[in-house]
PATOR-283790 format. One record per residue: residue number from 1; residue in three letters; x, y negated, z of N, C-alpha, C in turn. Coordinates in nm, 4 decimals, padded with zeros to 6 digits, always signed. Example, Ala and Ser with C-alpha at 12.3 -4.5 7.8 and 13.67 -1.06 7.14 Angstrom:
BEGIN
<martor><i>1</i><aa>ala</aa><n_px>+01.3190</n_px><n_py>+00.5690</n_py><n_pz>+00.7800</n_pz><ca_px>+01.2300</ca_px><ca_py>+00.4500</ca_py><ca_pz>+00.7800</ca_pz><c_px>+01.3200</c_px><c_py>+00.3300</c_py><c_pz>+00.7800</c_pz></martor>
<martor><i>2</i><aa>ser</aa><n_px>+01.2850</n_px><n_py>+00.2250</n_py><n_pz>+00.7080</n_pz><ca_px>+01.3670</ca_px><ca_py>+00.1060</ca_py><ca_pz>+00.7140</ca_pz><c_px>+01.2900</c_px><c_py>-00.0030</c_py><c_pz>+00.7870</c_pz></martor>
***
This chain:
BEGIN
<martor><i>1</i><aa>met</aa><n_px>+10.7607</n_px><n_py>-12.7969</n_py><n_pz>+10.1854</n_pz><ca_px>+10.7441</ca_px><ca_py>-12.6682</ca_py><ca_pz>+10.1219</ca_pz><c_px>+10.7398</c_px><c_py>-12.5612</c_py><c_pz>+10.2291</c_pz></martor>
<martor><i>2</i><aa>ser</aa><n_px>+10.6627</n_px><n_py>-12.4593</n_py><n_pz>+10.2039</n_pz><ca_px>+10.6459</ca_px><ca_py>-12.3488</ca_py><ca_pz>+10.2971</ca_pz><c_px>+10.7725</c_px><c_py>-12.2645</c_py><c_pz>+10.3037</c_pz></martor>
<martor><i>3</i><aa>asp</aa><n_px>+10.7947</n_px><n_py>-12.2014</n_py><n_pz>+10.4215</n_pz><ca_px>+10.9062</ca_px><ca_py>-12.1088</ca_py><ca_pz>+10.4356</ca_pz><c_px>+10.8683</c_px><c_py>-11.9693</c_py><c_pz>+10.3874</c_pz></martor>
<martor><i>4</i><aa>ala</aa><n_px>+10.7440</n_px><n_py>-11.9488</n_py><n_pz>+10.3526</n_pz><ca_px>+10.6960</ca_px><ca_py>-11.8187</ca_py><ca_pz>+10.3080</ca_pz><c_px>+10.7510</c_px><c_py>-11.7856</c_py><c_pz>+10.1696</c_pz></martor>
<martor><i>5</i><aa>thr</aa><n_px>+10.7444</n_px><n_py>-11.6593</n_py><n_pz>+10.1370</n_pz><ca_px>+10.7867</ca_px><ca_py>-11.6125</ca_py><ca_pz>+10.0056</ca_pz><c_px>+10.6727</c_px><c_py>-11.6304</c_py><c_pz>+09.9059</c_pz></martor>
<martor><i>6</i><aa>gln</aa><n_px>+10.7075</n_px><n_py>-11.6731</n_py><n_pz>+09.7859</n_pz><ca_px>+10.6074</ca_px><ca_py>-11.6919</ca_py><ca_pz>+09.6817</ca_pz><c_px>+10.5386</c_px><c_py>-11.5595</c_py><c_pz>+09.6508</c_pz></martor>
<martor><i>7</i><aa>pro</aa><n_px>+10.4062</n_px><n_py>-11.5591</n_py><n_pz>+09.6407</n_pz><ca_px>+10.3349</ca_px><ca_py>-11.4371</ca_py><ca_pz>+09.6051</ca_pz><c_px>+10.3770</c_px><c_py>-11.3876</c_py><c_pz>+09.4664</c_pz></martor>
<martor><i>8</i><aa>thr</aa><n_px>+10.3802</n_px><n_py>-11.2575</n_py><n_pz>+09.4505</n_pz><ca_px>+10.4131</ca_px><ca_py>-11.1985</ca_py><ca_pz>+09.3211</ca_pz><c_px>+10.2850</c_px><c_py>-11.1737</c_py><c_pz>+09.2417</c_pz></martor>
<martor><i>9</i><aa>phe</aa><n_px>+10.3000</n_px><n_py>-11.1520</n_py><n_pz>+09.1144</n_pz><ca_px>+10.1861</ca_px><ca_py>-11.1168</ca_py><ca_pz>+09.0294</ca_pz><c_px>+10.1197</c_px><c_py>-10.9913</c_py><c_pz>+09.0847</c_pz></martor>
<martor><i>10</i><aa>glu</aa><n_px>+10.2002</n_px><n_py>-10.8955</n_py><n_pz>+09.1275</n_pz><ca_px>+10.1473</ca_px><ca_py>-10.7697</ca_py><ca_pz>+09.1802</ca_pz><c_px>+10.0613</c_px><c_py>-10.7942</c_py><c_pz>+09.3051</c_pz></martor>
<martor><i>11</i><aa>gln</aa><n_px>+10.1028</n_px><n_py>-10.8842</n_py><n_pz>+09.3910</n_pz><ca_px>+10.0241</ca_px><ca_py>-10.9140</ca_py><ca_pz>+09.5112</ca_pz><c_px>+09.8902</c_px><c_py>-10.9788</c_py><c_pz>+09.4765</c_pz></martor>
<martor><i>12</i><aa>ile</aa><n_px>+09.8893</n_px><n_py>-11.0625</n_py><n_pz>+09.3766</n_pz><ca_px>+09.7632</ca_px><ca_py>-11.1237</ca_py><ca_pz>+09.3333</ca_pz><c_px>+09.6746</c_px><c_py>-11.0169</c_py><c_pz>+09.2691</c_pz></martor>
<martor><i>13</i><aa>ala</aa><n_px>+09.7343</n_px><n_py>-10.9285</n_py><n_pz>+09.1919</n_pz><ca_px>+09.6588</ca_px><ca_py>-10.8173</ca_py><ca_pz>+09.1330</ca_pz><c_px>+09.5979</c_px><c_py>-10.7299</c_py><c_pz>+09.2428</c_pz></martor>
<martor><i>14</i><aa>glu</aa><n_px>+09.6730</n_px><n_py>-10.7050</n_py><n_pz>+09.3496</n_pz><ca_px>+09.6226</ca_px><ca_py>-10.6251</ca_py><ca_pz>+09.4616</ca_pz><c_px>+09.5000</c_px><c_py>-10.6897</c_py><c_pz>+09.5244</c_pz></martor>
<martor><i>15</i><aa>ile</aa><n_px>+09.5005</n_px><n_py>-10.8213</n_py><n_pz>+09.5371</n_pz><ca_px>+09.3844</ca_px><ca_py>-10.8916</ca_py><ca_pz>+09.5922</ca_pz><c_px>+09.2628</c_px><c_py>-10.8670</c_py><c_pz>+09.5041</c_pz></martor>
<martor><i>16</i><aa>ile</aa><n_px>+09.2806</n_px><n_py>-10.8772</n_py><n_pz>+09.3734</n_pz><ca_px>+09.1694</ca_px><ca_py>-10.8560</ca_py><ca_pz>+09.2797</ca_pz><c_px>+09.1180</c_px><c_py>-10.7126</c_py><c_pz>+09.2910</c_pz></martor>
<martor><i>17</i><aa>val</aa><n_px>+09.2076</n_px><n_py>-10.6157</n_py><n_pz>+09.2973</n_pz><ca_px>+09.1688</ca_px><ca_py>-10.4748</ca_py><ca_pz>+09.3099</ca_pz><c_px>+09.0912</c_px><c_py>-10.4528</c_py><c_pz>+09.4398</c_pz></martor>
<martor><i>18</i><aa>glu</aa><n_px>+09.1467</n_px><n_py>-10.5026</n_py><n_pz>+09.5502</n_pz><ca_px>+09.0851</ca_px><ca_py>-10.4802</ca_py><ca_pz>+09.6817</ca_pz><c_px>+08.9495</c_px><c_py>-10.5475</c_py><c_pz>+09.6948</c_pz></martor>
<martor><i>19</i><aa>lys</aa><n_px>+08.9366</n_px><n_py>-10.6705</n_py><n_pz>+09.6487</n_pz><ca_px>+08.8132</ca_px><ca_py>-10.7460</ca_py><ca_pz>+09.6702</ca_pz><c_px>+08.7038</c_px><c_py>-10.7137</c_py><c_pz>+09.5686</c_pz></martor>
<martor><i>20</i><aa>phe</aa><n_px>+08.7427</n_px><n_py>-10.6744</n_py><n_pz>+09.4472</n_pz><ca_px>+08.6437</ca_px><ca_py>-10.6630</ca_py><ca_pz>+09.3402</ca_pz><c_px>+08.6412</c_px><c_py>-10.5270</c_py><c_pz>+09.2708</c_pz></martor>
<martor><i>21</i><aa>asp</aa><n_px>+08.7175</n_px><n_py>-10.4315</n_py><n_pz>+09.3204</n_pz><ca_px>+08.7191</ca_px><ca_py>-10.2960</ca_py><ca_pz>+09.2642</ca_pz><c_px>+08.7477</c_px><c_py>-10.2929</c_py><c_pz>+09.1139</c_pz></martor>
<martor><i>22</i><aa>val</aa><n_px>+08.8307</n_px><n_py>-10.3853</n_py><n_pz>+09.0691</n_pz><ca_px>+08.8735</ca_px><ca_py>-10.3851</ca_py><ca_pz>+08.9292</ca_pz><c_px>+08.9890</c_px><c_py>-10.2856</c_py><c_pz>+08.9194</c_pz></martor>
<martor><i>23</i><aa>pro</aa><n_px>+08.9826</n_px><n_py>-10.1916</n_py><n_pz>+08.8247</n_pz><ca_px>+09.0945</ca_px><ca_py>-10.0979</ca_py><ca_pz>+08.8102</ca_pz><c_px>+09.2256</c_px><c_py>-10.1726</c_py><c_pz>+08.7843</c_pz></martor>
<martor><i>24</i><aa>arg</aa><n_px>+09.3310</n_px><n_py>-10.1308</n_py><n_pz>+08.8511</n_pz><ca_px>+09.4601</ca_px><ca_py>-10.2008</ca_py><ca_pz>+08.8413</ca_pz><c_px>+09.5093</c_px><c_py>-10.2111</c_py><c_pz>+08.6980</c_pz></martor>
<martor><i>25</i><aa>asp</aa><n_px>+09.4851</n_px><n_py>-10.1096</n_py><n_pz>+08.6167</n_pz><ca_px>+09.5351</ca_px><ca_py>-10.1128</ca_py><ca_pz>+08.4790</ca_pz><c_px>+09.4644</c_px><c_py>-10.2163</c_py><c_pz>+08.3915</c_pz></martor>
<martor><i>26</i><aa>arg</aa><n_px>+09.3522</n_px><n_py>-10.2714</n_py><n_pz>+08.4384</n_pz><ca_px>+09.2837</ca_px><ca_py>-10.3777</ca_py><ca_pz>+08.3632</ca_pz><c_px>+09.3375</c_px><c_py>-10.5159</c_py><c_pz>+08.3973</c_pz></martor>
<martor><i>27</i><aa>ile</aa><n_px>+09.4174</n_px><n_py>-10.5252</n_py><n_pz>+08.5038</n_pz><ca_px>+09.4678</ca_px><ca_py>-10.6555</ca_py><ca_pz>+08.5478</ca_pz><c_px>+09.6049</c_px><c_py>-10.6779</c_py><c_pz>+08.4852</c_pz></martor>
<martor><i>28</i><aa>val</aa><n_px>+09.6005</n_px><n_py>-10.7354</n_py><n_pz>+08.3659</n_pz><ca_px>+09.7224</ca_px><ca_py>-10.7691</ca_py><ca_pz>+08.2921</ca_pz><c_px>+09.7192</c_px><c_py>-10.9188</c_py><c_pz>+08.2647</c_pz></martor>
<martor><i>29</i><aa>ser</aa><n_px>+09.8330</n_px><n_py>-10.9737</n_py><n_pz>+08.2384</n_pz><ca_px>+09.8444</ca_px><ca_py>-11.1198</ca_py><ca_pz>+08.2321</ca_pz><c_px>+09.7527</c_px><c_py>-11.1855</c_py><c_pz>+08.1298</c_pz></martor>
<martor><i>30</i><aa>asp</aa><n_px>+09.7260</n_px><n_py>-11.1200</n_py><n_pz>+08.0169</n_pz><ca_px>+09.6493</ca_px><ca_py>-11.1868</ca_py><ca_pz>+07.9120</ca_pz><c_px>+09.4997</c_px><c_py>-11.1567</c_py><c_pz>+07.9126</c_pz></martor>
<martor><i>31</i><aa>val</aa><n_px>+09.4503</n_px><n_py>-11.0822</n_py><n_pz>+08.0118</n_pz><ca_px>+09.3066</ca_px><ca_py>-11.0549</ca_py><ca_pz>+08.0168</ca_pz><c_px>+09.2337</c_px><c_py>-11.1778</c_py><c_pz>+08.0715</c_pz></martor>
<martor><i>32</i><aa>val</aa><n_px>+09.1221</n_px><n_py>-11.2106</n_py><n_pz>+08.0087</n_pz><ca_px>+09.0403</ca_px><ca_py>-11.3239</ca_py><ca_pz>+08.0518</ca_pz><c_px>+08.9641</c_px><c_py>-11.2825</c_py><c_pz>+08.1777</c_pz></martor>
<martor><i>33</i><aa>leu</aa><n_px>+08.9605</n_px><n_py>-11.3722</n_py><n_pz>+08.2755</n_pz><ca_px>+08.8981</ca_px><ca_py>-11.3410</ca_py><ca_pz>+08.4044</ca_pz><c_px>+08.7526</c_px><c_py>-11.2980</c_py><c_pz>+08.3891</c_pz></martor>
<martor><i>34</i><aa>glu</aa><n_px>+08.6794</n_px><n_py>-11.3622</n_py><n_pz>+08.2999</n_pz><ca_px>+08.5397</ca_px><ca_py>-11.3240</ca_py><ca_pz>+08.2760</ca_pz><c_px>+08.5298</c_px><c_py>-11.1803</c_py><c_pz>+08.2252</c_pz></martor>
<martor><i>35</i><aa>asp</aa><n_px>+08.6308</n_px><n_py>-11.1341</n_py><n_pz>+08.1531</n_pz><ca_px>+08.6283</ca_px><ca_py>-10.9978</ca_py><ca_pz>+08.0980</ca_pz><c_px>+08.6437</c_px><c_py>-10.8905</c_py><c_pz>+08.2059</c_pz></martor>
<martor><i>36</i><aa>ile</aa><n_px>+08.6947</n_px><n_py>-10.9291</n_py><n_pz>+08.3220</n_pz><ca_px>+08.7010</ca_px><ca_py>-10.8343</ca_py><ca_pz>+08.4344</ca_pz><c_px>+08.5983</c_px><c_py>-10.8756</c_py><c_pz>+08.5413</c_pz></martor>
<martor><i>37</i><aa>glu</aa><n_px>+08.4983</n_px><n_py>-10.9525</n_py><n_pz>+08.4942</n_pz><ca_px>+08.3822</ca_px><ca_py>-10.9903</ca_py><ca_pz>+08.5737</ca_pz><c_px>+08.4144</c_px><c_py>-11.0745</c_py><c_pz>+08.6970</c_pz></martor>
<martor><i>38</i><aa>leu</aa><n_px>+08.5145</n_px><n_py>-11.1625</n_py><n_pz>+08.6831</n_pz><ca_px>+08.5435</ca_px><ca_py>-11.2577</ca_py><ca_pz>+08.7899</ca_pz><c_px>+08.4791</c_px><c_py>-11.3914</c_py><c_pz>+08.7531</c_pz></martor>
<martor><i>39</i><aa>asp</aa><n_px>+08.3756</n_px><n_py>-11.4273</n_py><n_pz>+08.8270</n_pz><ca_px>+08.3077</ca_px><ca_py>-11.5549</ca_py><ca_pz>+08.8040</ca_pz><c_px>+08.3646</c_px><c_py>-11.6605</c_py><c_pz>+08.8981</c_pz></martor>
<martor><i>40</i><aa>ser</aa><n_px>+08.3055</n_px><n_py>-11.7788</n_py><n_pz>+08.8963</n_pz><ca_px>+08.3599</ca_px><ca_py>-11.8885</ca_py><ca_pz>+08.9772</ca_pz><c_px>+08.3538</c_px><c_py>-11.8574</c_py><c_pz>+09.1263</c_pz></martor>
<martor><i>41</i><aa>leu</aa><n_px>+08.2513</n_px><n_py>-11.7881</n_py><n_pz>+09.1717</n_pz><ca_px>+08.2429</ca_px><ca_py>-11.7497</ca_py><ca_pz>+09.3125</ca_pz><c_px>+08.3537</c_px><c_py>-11.6507</c_py><c_pz>+09.3486</c_pz></martor>
<martor><i>42</i><aa>ala</aa><n_px>+08.3814</n_px><n_py>-11.5581</n_py><n_pz>+09.2588</n_pz><ca_px>+08.4898</ca_px><ca_py>-11.4617</ca_py><ca_pz>+09.2816</ca_pz><c_px>+08.6241</c_px><c_py>-11.5334</c_py><c_pz>+09.2917</c_pz></martor>
<martor><i>43</i><aa>leu</aa><n_px>+08.6444</n_px><n_py>-11.6365</n_py><n_pz>+09.2115</n_pz><ca_px>+08.7709</ca_px><ca_py>-11.7097</ca_py><ca_pz>+09.2166</ca_pz><c_px>+08.7870</c_px><c_py>-11.7839</c_py><c_pz>+09.3484</c_pz></martor>
<martor><i>44</i><aa>ile</aa><n_px>+08.6761</n_px><n_py>-11.8306</n_py><n_pz>+09.4038</n_pz><ca_px>+08.6830</ca_px><ca_py>-11.8918</ca_py><ca_pz>+09.5374</ca_pz><c_px>+08.7232</c_px><c_py>-11.7866</c_py><c_pz>+09.6396</c_pz></martor>
<martor><i>45</i><aa>glu</aa><n_px>+08.6695</n_px><n_py>-11.6656</n_py><n_pz>+09.6256</n_pz><ca_px>+08.7082</ca_px><ca_py>-11.5573</ca_py><ca_pz>+09.7158</ca_pz><c_px>+08.8568</c_px><c_py>-11.5240</c_py><c_pz>+09.7019</c_pz></martor>
<martor><i>46</i><aa>val</aa><n_px>+08.9079</n_px><n_py>-11.5280</n_py><n_pz>+09.5802</n_pz><ca_px>+09.0515</ca_px><ca_py>-11.5056</ca_py><ca_pz>+09.5592</ca_pz><c_px>+09.1314</c_px><c_py>-11.6144</c_py><c_pz>+09.6310</c_pz></martor>
<martor><i>47</i><aa>ala</aa><n_px>+09.0899</n_px><n_py>-11.7400</n_py><n_pz>+09.6154</n_pz><ca_px>+09.1599</ca_px><ca_py>-11.8512</ca_py><ca_pz>+09.6814</ca_pz><c_px>+09.1592</c_px><c_py>-11.8335</c_py><c_pz>+09.8330</c_pz></martor>
<martor><i>48</i><aa>leu</aa><n_px>+09.0466</n_px><n_py>-11.7907</n_py><n_pz>+09.8888</n_pz><ca_px>+09.0377</ca_px><ca_py>-11.7676</ca_py><ca_pz>+10.0331</ca_pz><c_px>+09.1276</c_px><c_py>-11.6510</c_py><c_pz>+10.0763</c_pz></martor>
<martor><i>49</i><aa>ala</aa><n_px>+09.1325</n_px><n_py>-11.5471</n_py><n_pz>+09.9948</n_pz><ca_px>+09.2187</ca_px><ca_py>-11.4326</ca_py><ca_pz>+10.0262</ca_pz><c_px>+09.3662</c_px><c_py>-11.4717</c_py><c_pz>+10.0210</c_pz></martor>
<martor><i>50</i><aa>val</aa><n_px>+09.4027</n_px><n_py>-11.5576</n_py><n_pz>+09.9253</n_pz><ca_px>+09.5409</ca_px><ca_py>-11.6069</ca_py><ca_pz>+09.9172</ca_pz><c_px>+09.5737</c_px><c_py>-11.6873</c_py><c_pz>+10.0426</c_pz></martor>
<martor><i>51</i><aa>lys</aa><n_px>+09.4816</n_px><n_py>-11.7739</n_py><n_pz>+10.0839</n_pz><ca_px>+09.5053</ca_px><ca_py>-11.8536</ca_py><ca_pz>+10.2053</ca_pz><c_px>+09.5235</c_px><c_py>-11.7639</c_py><c_pz>+10.3264</c_pz></martor>
<martor><i>52</i><aa>lys</aa><n_px>+09.4383</n_px><n_py>-11.6636</n_py><n_pz>+10.3382</n_pz><ca_px>+09.4460</ca_px><ca_py>-11.5728</ca_py><ca_pz>+10.4530</ca_pz><c_px>+09.5762</c_px><c_py>-11.4925</c_py><c_pz>+10.4519</c_pz></martor>
<martor><i>53</i><aa>arg</aa><n_px>+09.6142</n_px><n_py>-11.4425</n_py><n_pz>+10.3358</n_pz><ca_px>+09.7314</ca_px><ca_py>-11.3561</ca_py><ca_pz>+10.3268</ca_pz><c_px>+09.8624</c_px><c_py>-11.4334</c_py><c_pz>+10.3280</c_pz></martor>
<martor><i>54</i><aa>phe</aa><n_px>+09.8657</n_px><n_py>-11.5494</n_py><n_pz>+10.2612</n_pz><ca_px>+09.9917</ca_px><ca_py>-11.6207</ca_py><ca_pz>+10.2426</ca_pz><c_px>+09.9994</c_px><c_py>-11.7550</c_py><c_pz>+10.3141</c_pz></martor>
<martor><i>55</i><aa>gly</aa><n_px>+09.8856</n_px><n_py>-11.8072</n_py><n_pz>+10.3599</n_pz><ca_px>+09.8874</ca_px><ca_py>-11.9273</ca_py><ca_pz>+10.4414</ca_pz><c_px>+09.8909</c_px><c_py>-12.0598</c_py><c_pz>+10.3682</c_pz></martor>
<martor><i>56</i><aa>phe</aa><n_px>+09.8490</n_px><n_py>-12.0642</n_py><n_pz>+10.2429</n_pz><ca_px>+09.8411</ca_px><ca_py>-12.1934</ca_py><ca_pz>+10.1731</ca_pz><c_px>+09.7141</c_px><c_py>-12.1983</c_py><c_pz>+10.0889</c_pz></martor>
<martor><i>57</i><aa>asp</aa><n_px>+09.6705</n_px><n_py>-12.3210</n_py><n_pz>+10.0601</n_pz><ca_px>+09.5478</ca_px><ca_py>-12.3420</ca_py><ca_pz>+09.9827</ca_pz><c_px>+09.5757</c_px><c_py>-12.3416</c_py><c_pz>+09.8336</c_pz></martor>
<martor><i>58</i><aa>val</aa><n_px>+09.4833</n_px><n_py>-12.2822</n_py><n_pz>+09.7591</n_pz><ca_px>+09.4829</ca_px><ca_py>-12.2923</ca_py><ca_pz>+09.6138</ca_pz><c_px>+09.3616</c_px><c_py>-12.3776</c_py><c_pz>+09.5785</c_pz></martor>
<martor><i>59</i><aa>pro</aa><n_px>+09.3833</n_px><n_py>-12.4962</n_py><n_pz>+09.5204</n_pz><ca_px>+09.2694</ca_px><ca_py>-12.5825</ca_py><ca_pz>+09.4863</ca_pz><c_px>+09.1745</c_px><c_py>-12.5106</c_py><c_pz>+09.3902</c_pz></martor>
<martor><i>60</i><aa>thr</aa><n_px>+09.0493</n_px><n_py>-12.4985</n_py><n_pz>+09.4299</n_pz><ca_px>+08.9543</ca_px><ca_py>-12.4237</ca_py><ca_pz>+09.3478</ca_pz><c_px>+08.9269</c_px><c_py>-12.4916</c_py><c_pz>+09.2138</c_pz></martor>
<martor><i>61</i><aa>glu</aa><n_px>+08.9482</n_px><n_py>-12.6223</n_py><n_pz>+09.2071</n_pz><ca_px>+08.9279</ca_px><ca_py>-12.6889</ca_py><ca_pz>+09.0772</ca_pz><c_px>+09.0326</c_px><c_py>-12.6457</c_py><c_pz>+08.9741</c_pz></martor>
<martor><i>62</i><aa>asp</aa><n_px>+09.1408</n_px><n_py>-12.5823</n_py><n_pz>+09.0191</n_pz><ca_px>+09.2434</ca_px><ca_py>-12.5325</ca_py><ca_pz>+08.9276</ca_pz><c_px>+09.2120</c_px><c_py>-12.3932</c_py><c_pz>+08.8749</c_pz></martor>
<martor><i>63</i><aa>leu</aa><n_px>+09.1047</n_px><n_py>-12.3319</n_py><n_pz>+08.9236</n_pz><ca_px>+09.0698</ca_px><ca_py>-12.1953</ca_py><ca_pz>+08.8856</ca_pz><c_px>+08.9558</c_px><c_py>-12.1966</c_py><c_pz>+08.7852</c_pz></martor>
<martor><i>64</i><aa>lys</aa><n_px>+08.9790</n_px><n_py>-12.1400</n_py><n_pz>+08.6699</n_pz><ca_px>+08.8810</ca_px><ca_py>-12.1403</ca_py><ca_pz>+08.5617</ca_pz><c_px>+08.8494</c_px><c_py>-11.9968</c_py><c_pz>+08.5186</c_pz></martor>
<martor><i>65</i><aa>thr</aa><n_px>+08.7204</n_px><n_py>-11.9625</n_py><n_pz>+08.5126</n_pz><ca_px>+08.6821</ca_px><ca_py>-11.8270</ca_py><ca_pz>+08.4721</ca_pz><c_px>+08.7160</c_px><c_py>-11.7995</c_py><c_pz>+08.3262</c_pz></martor>
<martor><i>66</i><aa>ser</aa><n_px>+08.7329</n_px><n_py>-11.9040</n_py><n_pz>+08.2472</n_pz><ca_px>+08.7682</ca_px><ca_py>-11.8852</ca_py><ca_pz>+08.1066</ca_pz><c_px>+08.9187</c_px><c_py>-11.8636</c_py><c_pz>+08.0890</c_pz></martor>
<martor><i>67</i><aa>gly</aa><n_px>+08.9925</n_px><n_py>-11.8767</n_py><n_pz>+08.1979</n_pz><ca_px>+09.1370</ca_px><ca_py>-11.8557</ca_py><ca_pz>+08.1922</ca_pz><c_px>+09.1724</c_px><c_py>-11.7081</c_py><c_pz>+08.2023</c_pz></martor>
<martor><i>68</i><aa>thr</aa><n_px>+09.3004</n_px><n_py>-11.6826</n_py><n_pz>+08.1981</n_pz><ca_px>+09.3505</ca_px><ca_py>-11.5457</ca_py><ca_pz>+08.2063</ca_pz><c_px>+09.4027</c_px><c_py>-11.5172</c_py><c_pz>+08.3467</c_pz></martor>
<martor><i>69</i><aa>val</aa><n_px>+09.4379</n_px><n_py>-11.3926</n_py><n_pz>+08.3689</n_pz><ca_px>+09.5008</ca_px><ca_py>-11.3566</ca_py><ca_pz>+08.4959</ca_pz><c_px>+09.6319</c_px><c_py>-11.4330</c_py><c_pz>+08.5110</c_pz></martor>
<martor><i>70</i><aa>ala</aa><n_px>+09.7042</n_px><n_py>-11.4532</n_py><n_pz>+08.4027</n_pz><ca_px>+09.8283</ca_px><ca_py>-11.5321</ca_py><ca_pz>+08.4084</ca_pz><c_px>+09.7997</c_px><c_py>-11.6750</c_py><c_pz>+08.4516</c_pz></martor>
<martor><i>71</i><aa>asp</aa><n_px>+09.6900</n_px><n_py>-11.7335</n_py><n_pz>+08.4030</n_pz><ca_px>+09.6514</ca_px><ca_py>-11.8693</ca_py><ca_pz>+08.4445</ca_pz><c_px>+09.6212</c_px><c_py>-11.8730</c_py><c_pz>+08.5945</c_pz></martor>
<martor><i>72</i><aa>leu</aa><n_px>+09.5531</n_px><n_py>-11.7703</n_py><n_pz>+08.6428</n_pz><ca_px>+09.5240</ca_px><ca_py>-11.7608</ca_py><ca_pz>+08.7857</ca_pz><c_px>+09.6536</c_px><c_py>-11.7534</c_py><c_pz>+08.8651</c_pz></martor>
<martor><i>73</i><aa>tyr</aa><n_px>+09.7454</n_px><n_py>-11.6688</n_py><n_pz>+08.8209</n_pz><ca_px>+09.8736</ca_px><ca_py>-11.6564</ca_py><ca_pz>+08.8889</ca_pz><c_px>+09.9511</c_px><c_py>-11.7886</c_py><c_pz>+08.8853</c_pz></martor>
<martor><i>74</i><aa>asp</aa><n_px>+09.9479</n_px><n_py>-11.8580</n_py><n_pz>+08.7726</n_pz><ca_px>+10.0146</ca_px><ca_py>-11.9883</ca_py><ca_pz>+08.7618</ca_pz><c_px>+09.9555</c_px><c_py>-12.0884</c_py><c_pz>+08.8615</c_pz></martor>
<martor><i>75</i><aa>ala</aa><n_px>+09.8222</n_px><n_py>-12.0879</n_py><n_pz>+08.8769</n_pz><ca_px>+09.7577</ca_px><ca_py>-12.1775</ca_py><ca_pz>+08.9731</ca_pz><c_px>+09.8036</c_px><c_py>-12.1455</c_py><c_pz>+09.1157</c_pz></martor>
<martor><i>76</i><aa>val</aa><n_px>+09.8169</n_px><n_py>-12.0159</n_py><n_pz>+09.1453</n_pz><ca_px>+09.8616</ca_px><ca_py>-11.9742</ca_py><ca_pz>+09.2780</ca_pz><c_px>+10.0064</c_px><c_py>-12.0185</c_py><c_pz>+09.3018</c_pz></martor>
<martor><i>77</i><aa>thr</aa><n_px>+10.0941</n_px><n_py>-11.9955</n_py><n_pz>+09.2048</n_pz><ca_px>+10.2342</ca_px><ca_py>-12.0321</ca_py><ca_pz>+09.2244</ca_pz><c_px>+10.2532</c_px><c_py>-12.1844</c_py><c_pz>+09.2294</c_pz></martor>
<martor><i>78</i><aa>thr</aa><n_px>+10.1743</n_px><n_py>-12.2582</n_py><n_pz>+09.1519</n_pz><ca_px>+10.1797</ca_px><ca_py>-12.4042</ca_py><ca_pz>+09.1585</ca_pz><c_px>+10.1370</c_px><c_py>-12.4522</c_py><c_pz>+09.2967</c_pz></martor>
<martor><i>79</i><aa>ala</aa><n_px>+10.0309</n_px><n_py>-12.3934</n_py><n_pz>+09.3497</n_pz><ca_px>+09.9837</ca_px><ca_py>-12.4310</ca_py><ca_pz>+09.4842</ca_pz><c_px>+10.0885</c_px><c_py>-12.3939</c_py><c_pz>+09.5898</c_pz></martor>
<martor><i>80</i><aa>phe</aa><n_px>+10.1552</n_px><n_py>-12.2800</n_py><n_pz>+09.5713</n_pz><ca_px>+10.2597</ca_px><ca_py>-12.2386</ca_py><ca_pz>+09.6654</ca_pz><c_px>+10.3722</c_px><c_py>-12.3415</c_py><c_pz>+09.6665</c_pz></martor>
<martor><i>81</i><aa>arg</aa><n_px>+10.4170</n_px><n_py>-12.3827</n_py><n_pz>+09.5487</n_pz><ca_px>+10.5272</ca_px><ca_py>-12.4794</ca_py><ca_pz>+09.5401</ca_pz><c_px>+10.4897</c_px><c_py>-12.6133</c_py><c_pz>+09.6011</c_pz></martor>
<martor><i>82</i><aa>ala</aa><n_px>+10.3605</n_px><n_py>-12.6475</n_py><n_pz>+09.5951</n_pz><ca_px>+10.3144</ca_px><ca_py>-12.7753</ca_py><ca_pz>+09.6500</ca_pz><c_px>+10.2924</c_px><c_py>-12.7695</c_py><c_pz>+09.8018</c_pz></martor>
<martor><i>83</i><aa>ser</aa><n_px>+10.2941</n_px><n_py>-12.6487</n_py><n_pz>+09.8555</n_pz><ca_px>+10.2642</ca_px><ca_py>-12.6350</ca_py><ca_pz>+10.0005</ca_pz><c_px>+10.3846</c_px><c_py>-12.6649</c_py><c_pz>+10.0866</c_pz></martor>
***
């Protein structure tokens, strides 16, 4: 397991805001990723940003555009625990 601190929901939201110019108030746990215009390529960019910022991989097969922001965060925290 990594010695790093687990990313917070807010930190993942910041990545979405910074990379995709999504207004912060639209990034809530139950919003569907497609509804904030995050497609599969965008989710790969999120995974790469997580790796760069936090130092662990998020398996892209765990990221689904039909999921919610909470699902994305769950995938990130699961990957963190596995690192």
